[in-house]
Structures are given as C-alpha cells and as structure tokens.
C-alpha positions as a printed Julia matrix, in Angstrom:
189×3 Matrix{Float64}:
  -0.26  -0.15    0.34
   2.83   2.53    0.54
   4.38   1.59   -2.63
   0.99   2.58   -4.15
   1.02   5.78   -2.32
   4.84   6.73   -3.11
   4.38   5.89   -7.38
   1.14   8.12   -7.14
   2.6   10.76   -5.67
   5.45  10.55   -8.33
   3.39  10.32  -11.29
   1.62  13.65   -9.8
   5.06  15.81   -9.3
   6.33  14.17  -12.72
   2.42  15.55  -14.54
   2.85  18.57  -12.39
   6.72  19.48  -13.85
   5.14  18.8   -17.3
   2.4   21.02  -16.89
   4.4   23.68  -15.32
   7.21  23.05  -18.6
   4.2   22.96  -21.04
   3.02  26.66  -19.58
   6.35  27.8   -20.15
   6.91  27.06  -23.28
   2.96  28.64  -24.31
   4.07  32.0   -22.21
   7.78  31.99  -24.12
   5.52  31.36  -27.48
   2.94  33.95  -26.68
   5.75  36.58  -25.47
   7.76  35.9   -28.87
   4.74  36.62  -30.64
   4.05  39.43  -29.64
   7.15  40.93  -30.28
   6.03  40.99  -34.09
   2.02  41.92  -33.89
   2.28  45.93  -35.06
   0.05  48.41  -33.42
  -1.72  48.44  -36.82
  -2.61  45.05  -36.59
  -4.11  45.51  -32.93
  -6.2   48.18  -34.73
  -7.42  46.14  -36.97
  -8.92  43.23  -34.75
 -10.88  47.02  -32.85
 -12.79  47.49  -36.23
 -15.79  48.29  -35.62
 -15.26  49.09  -31.7
 -15.6   52.64  -30.29
 -12.44  53.89  -28.92
 -10.07  57.18  -27.78
  -7.79  58.21  -29.76
  -5.64  61.01  -27.87
  -2.88  63.05  -29.68
   0.33  64.54  -29.69
  -1.12  68.05  -29.48
  -3.32  67.53  -26.45
  -6.36  66.88  -28.92
  -8.51  63.7   -28.53
 -11.2   62.08  -30.84
 -13.66  59.09  -29.85
 -15.71  57.17  -32.17
 -16.15  53.8   -34.06
 -13.02  52.39  -35.46
 -14.47  51.9   -39.39
 -10.67  52.01  -41.05
  -6.8   51.06  -39.89
  -4.6   51.6   -43.0
  -1.03  51.96  -43.34
  -0.79  55.35  -41.89
  -3.99  56.43  -40.57
  -7.25  55.36  -39.17
 -10.53  56.6   -39.59
 -12.93  57.38  -36.7
 -16.84  57.26  -37.33
 -17.6   60.93  -35.83
 -21.81  61.05  -35.89
 -21.92  63.34  -37.84
 -18.09  63.24  -39.15
 -15.94  61.24  -40.49
 -11.53  61.47  -38.47
  -9.03  60.6   -40.36
  -5.58  60.35  -37.69
  -2.49  59.48  -38.51
  -0.38  57.26  -36.84
   2.37  59.77  -36.41
  -0.12  62.19  -34.76
  -1.34  59.69  -31.72
   0.03  59.71  -28.2
  -1.95  56.83  -26.94
  -5.08  54.78  -27.77
  -7.91  53.89  -25.46
 -10.39  50.96  -25.74
  -8.31  48.38  -27.84
  -9.12  44.79  -27.8
  -6.22  42.51  -27.02
  -6.31  40.87  -30.4
  -4.69  41.17  -33.23
  -5.2   40.5   -37.1
  -2.39  41.23  -40.17
  -3.46  42.72  -43.26
  -3.46  39.87  -45.84
  -3.5   41.71  -48.79
  -0.68  43.6   -50.22
  -3.09  46.27  -51.6
  -4.57  47.51  -48.44
  -0.98  47.39  -47.13
   0.26  49.47  -49.31
  -2.54  52.63  -49.58
  -1.64  54.79  -47.58
  -2.5   58.48  -45.9
  -1.56  60.31  -49.5
  -4.09  58.26  -51.05
  -7.03  59.12  -48.5
  -5.86  62.82  -48.63
  -5.93  62.62  -52.49
  -9.43  60.9   -52.36
 -10.7   63.93  -50.48
  -9.11  66.3   -52.83
 -10.57  64.85  -55.53
 -13.89  65.17  -53.88
 -13.32  68.88  -52.82
 -14.4   67.99  -49.55
 -14.71  70.87  -46.79
 -12.78  69.52  -44.38
 -11.43  70.78  -40.57
  -8.2   70.26  -40.34
  -6.32  70.2   -36.84
  -2.37  70.71  -37.12
  -0.33  69.79  -33.95
   2.93  71.29  -32.83
   4.33  71.46  -29.66
   2.45  74.14  -28.61
  -0.19  73.2   -28.85
  -2.74  72.82  -32.03
  -3.91  74.85  -34.74
  -7.19  74.61  -36.43
  -8.23  75.62  -40.18
 -11.04  75.13  -42.69
 -10.76  74.18  -46.38
 -10.5   72.26  -49.06
  -7.46  70.12  -49.9
  -6.36  71.84  -53.76
  -3.06  69.58  -54.43
  -1.58  66.7   -52.51
   2.14  66.34  -52.82
   4.42  63.6   -51.82
   4.53  64.61  -47.81
   2.48  67.86  -48.43
  -1.22  68.94  -48.85
  -1.89  72.52  -49.66
  -4.85  73.6   -48.07
  -7.18  76.56  -49.25
  -8.34  78.01  -46.35
 -11.88  78.6   -46.48
 -14.87  79.92  -44.25
 -16.4   77.2   -42.97
 -19.66  76.35  -44.82
 -18.57  78.43  -47.84
 -17.77  77.36  -50.91
 -13.76  77.21  -52.77
 -13.85  79.95  -54.74
 -11.12  81.86  -55.65
 -12.24  85.06  -54.26
 -13.29  83.02  -51.32
  -9.81  81.9   -50.39
  -7.94  83.52  -47.34
  -4.78  82.05  -47.68
  -3.02  78.67  -49.09
  -1.0   76.48  -46.84
   1.09  74.05  -47.45
   0.55  71.39  -44.85
   3.48  68.69  -44.31
   2.26  65.16  -43.59
   3.98  65.06  -40.5
   2.18  67.91  -39.04
  -1.39  66.99  -39.46
  -3.04  65.68  -36.35
  -6.54  65.19  -37.23
  -8.57  65.64  -40.23
 -12.55  65.8   -39.66
 -15.41  65.66  -42.64
 -19.17  65.45  -43.11
 -20.45  61.89  -43.65
 -21.78  62.04  -46.82
 -25.57  62.41  -46.26
 -24.81  64.48  -42.94
 -26.52  66.91  -42.09
C-alpha cells in the first residue's frame, strides 16, 4: 500500500512538472509572438469598436473605428468622419487584446496620401487640426493639392464653397504636421 502511494505521488509530481513546462513554453511562445505584432494589427482587430484617440498636440477624438490603413485610421464620430495619421497619436483607449494581420498587399500599400487625394478629388470641406509642440491650430478649407509629403489647403470660411475670391490663404502643410482631419459624412447634415 505504501508503494502505491509513493508511485502515485511521483506520478503527480511528474505530471505537475510537465504541466509547468508546457505553461512556460506557451508563455514564451506568446511573448515571442507579441514581439511581431504591430499596433496597426491591433487596430485592425478593433474595427467596429468605439475607441479613444489622444493626440500628441493634446486634442482627442472618440468614435467607432471604421478603417485602419497603412499610415492612418478613420473614426466614425457622428456626424463626422475623422482621419488620424498614426504619427500624430500619443495613445489609444479601448483597443481589444487581439490582433489581425492585413493579408492584402494592396490594402497594406494604401497610405495617408491616397486618402488625402480622395478628399482633394471630391473637394470635401474639411476641418484640419495641425499639431505641434505648442498645441494645435484649426483650419477650415479644401485640399487643393496633395504632394508626396504635404497638402495645399485652401482656407475658406466654414460652410463656404471654395471659390478663388473666398480663399483667405493657401497653406502648405507637411503630413508630419497633420493631427486630424474631420469631414462631414456623406449624407450628414
């Protein structure tokens, strides 16, 4: 009888050691996998969630994450859509713990410039926030031109159509200075 207890004890110790070794291996593999995850993958897995985005300039936006691209994300913030370049973000609030890699090489290549060209093509009225160390500057206008790393924004009074006589200035804004861009949703009032 004592031998049975001894062997049962040894078996349970070996089983526990195997379980601990497996747990250690799982934890190590999980840590190794986390190293390869990008923030963009975390954002993509949070599509459809309401998140908060706090910018380096002190501004913030909150809404449903509808797009996570190569260089920027889009939030649905009724009645607006907000385009936020990743480089302008200090922190995110409300992301899930999962990640999802982008399988499409075409989608991976669509960056901030593509989105800005679409806004310029549609002559969309925008509220542009420029972020800097001293805070932020807000401009309203229409993108006239998108270069490789900048936009030309024709500044007009909010609600006015872009006409030559209504443009108070044209500002060349480097992509690095863009904090966020708000536009009314299509069909929004």
